[in-house]
C-alpha positions in Angstrom: 98.2 119.6 86.2 97.2 122.5 84.0 97.0 126.1 84.7 93.8 127.9 83.9 94.0 129.8 80.6 91.3 132.2 81.7 93.8 134.7 82.9 97.4 135.7 82.1 100.2 133.6 83.6 101.7 134.9 86.9 98.8 137.2 87.6 97.7 137.5 91.2 94.1 136.6 92.0 92.1 137.1 95.2 91.3 134.3 97.5 87.7 134.0 96.3 88.9 133.5 92.7 91.6 131.0 93.8 88.9 129.1 95.7 86.7 129.0 92.6 89.5 127.8 90.3 90.7 125.1 92.7 87.4 123.7 94.1 88.6 124.6 97.6 86.6 126.9 99.8 88.0 130.3 101.1 87.9 128.8 104.6 89.9 125.8 103.4 92.5 127.9 101.8 92.9 130.0 104.9 93.3 126.8 106.9 96.0 125.5 104.5 97.9 128.7 105.2 97.4 128.5 108.9 98.8 124.9 109.1 101.6 125.8 106.6 100.9 123.5 103.7 100.7 126.6 101.4 102.7 129.7 102.0 101.1 132.8 103.4 99.8 134.8 100.5 100.8 138.4 100.0 98.1 140.9 100.5 96.7 143.7 98.5 94.9 145.8 101.0 92.9 143.3 103.0 92.8 140.7 100.2 95.0 137.6 100.1 96.4 137.4 96.6 97.5 134.1 94.9 99.8 133.5 92.0 99.7 130.5 89.6 102.1 128.5 91.7 100.0 128.8 94.8 96.8 127.9 92.8 98.5 124.8 91.4 99.7 123.8 94.8 96.1 124.1 96.1 94.9 121.9 93.2 97.5 119.3 94.0 96.4 119.3 97.6 92.7 118.9 96.7 93.5 116.1 94.2 95.4 114.3 96.9 92.6 114.7 99.4 90.1 113.3 96.9 92.3 110.3 96.6 92.1 109.7 100.3 95.3 111.3 101.6 95.4 113.1 104.9 96.9 116.6 105.1 99.8 115.1 107.0 100.4 112.6 104.2 100.1 115.5 101.7 102.6 117.5 103.7 105.1 114.6 103.2 104.5 114.7 99.4 104.8 118.5 98.9 108.6 118.8 98.9 108.9 116.5 95.9 106.0 118.2 94.2 107.6 121.6 94.7 110.9 120.1 93.2 108.9 118.9 90.1 109.5 115.2 91.1 105.9 114.0 91.0 106.7 110.3 90.8 109.4 109.7 93.4 110.2 107.2 96.2 108.3 109.1 98.9 105.1 109.5 96.8 105.3 105.9 95.5 105.5 104.7 99.1 102.6 106.9 100.2 100.5 105.7 97.3 101.4 102.0 98.0 100.5 102.4 101.7 97.2 104.1 100.8 96.3 101.3 98.3 97.1 98.6 100.9 94.9 100.4 103.5 92.0 100.7 101.0 92.3 97.0 100.0 92.1 96.1 103.7 89.0 98.3 104.1 87.4 96.8 101.1 88.1 93.3 102.4 86.5 94.2 105.8 83.5 95.8 104.1 83.1 92.6 102.0 83.1 90.5 105.1 80.5 92.7 106.7 78.4 92.5 103.6 78.6 88.7 103.7 77.7 88.7 107.4 74.7 90.8 106.7 73.5 88.5 104.0 73.9 85.5 106.3 72.0 87.4 109.1 69.2 88.1 106.7 69.0 84.5 105.6 68.9 83.4 109.3 66.2 85.9 110.1 64.1 84.7 107.2 64.6 81.1 108.3 63.9 81.9 111.9 67.3 80.4 112.8 69.3 82.5 115.3 70.7 79.6 117.3 74.3 80.7 116.4 76.1 83.6 114.9 79.6 82.7 113.9 82.0 85.4 112.7 84.5 84.4 110.1 88.1 85.2 111.0 
């Protein structure tokens, strides 16, 4: 992950700018704080202010979500991320489980696609005497 070069390192930015830089919404960032997957940001007046570390953590979370991970799964990966151990046994296991689940979903969707094609053929042929599902 890279840090935006549009501002000096270790500067504090308001929540709106953090949202813009990470692709998260302001509401989403507030939710992340509320559930504890990012630390509560310090305030400058009434504005939450985020440093580079917080912005990078939000980017990591958004990247994981785009890959299909739940917030609970991301919570499990965060300690290693914070320690700089991106590829570690916990994350490898999480990724492996996610890949297996996605492969199962793909297989199920392929079966449904085949069943739809079979149904369409039967409808065209006027043959609805049986509808067998494949195991």
